[in-house]
C-alpha positions, 0 to 999 in steps of 0.5 A, spaced: 887 366 508 883 372 505 881 378 508 875 381 505 875 389 504 869 390 508 873 386 514 879 391 513 875 397 512 872 395 519 878 394 522 881 401 519 875 405 522 875 402 529 883 403 530 884 409 534 887 415 529 893 418 531 891 425 534 896 431 534 897 435 540 895 442 538 901 445 534 902 450 540 903 445 544 908 441 540 915 441 544 920 441 538 916 446 535 915 451 541 923 450 543 925 452 537 921 458 536 923 460 543 930 460 542 929 464 536 925 469 540 931 469 545 936 470 540 932 476 537 931 479 544 939 478 545 940 482 539 935 487 540 938 489 547 946 487 546 950 492 541 955 487 540 950 481 538 947 481 531 942 476 529 944 471 523 938 472 519 940 466 514 941 461 519 934 463 522 931 463 516 934 456 515 932 454 522 924 456 520 924 452 514 927 446 517 922 447 523 916 448 517 918 441 514 918 438 521 911 440 522 909 438 516 912 431 516 908 430 523 902 431 520 900 439 521 897 442 515 901 448 511 895 452 514 896 450 521 903 452 521 902 458 517 896 460 522 900 459 528 906 462 526 902 469 524 898 469 530 899 475 534 897 471 541 902 466 539 908 471 538 906 474 544 906 468 548 913 466 545 916 473 547 913 472 554 917 465 555 923 468 552 923 474 557 922 469 562 928 465 560 932 471 559 930 473 566 932 466 569 939 467 566 940 474 569 938 478 563 932 483 564 931 490 560 935 495 561 941 491 563 945 491 556 951 487 559 947 482 562 944 480 555 951 480 552 953 475 557 948 471 556 949 471 548 956 470 549 955 464 554 950 461 549 955 462 543 960 458 547 955 453 549 953 451 542 946 452 543 941 454 538 940 461 541 948 461 540 947 458 533 943 464 531 947 470 534 954 473 532 958 476 537 962 483 534 966 483 540 
């Protein structure tokens, strides 16, 4: 049985397109970026925690590759990463997560405790931090 090019074109055009969720709603992308914001906040607020900058850069590169492989364009990825409102949202989500773990501004020991716990747990947050204790 032969299929005509016109029939194939009609079927392809009638098939629903795979729509991507907006990049700021993609779970893996947002979870990874939130972990980065959390690690940054811990490093900024705990004198015995340092960011692992090369690991963070590597995670960002992997995340960019993931986003591109999912069908997001380089321009979409760049716009999302550079967006001031998205950075503010990510930092707010990180602050809420930290608060849920007992770390609030002005309580250095609490940030350090969360950082040490994340390192011990082997989470992405912990992976992005180094304890100098």
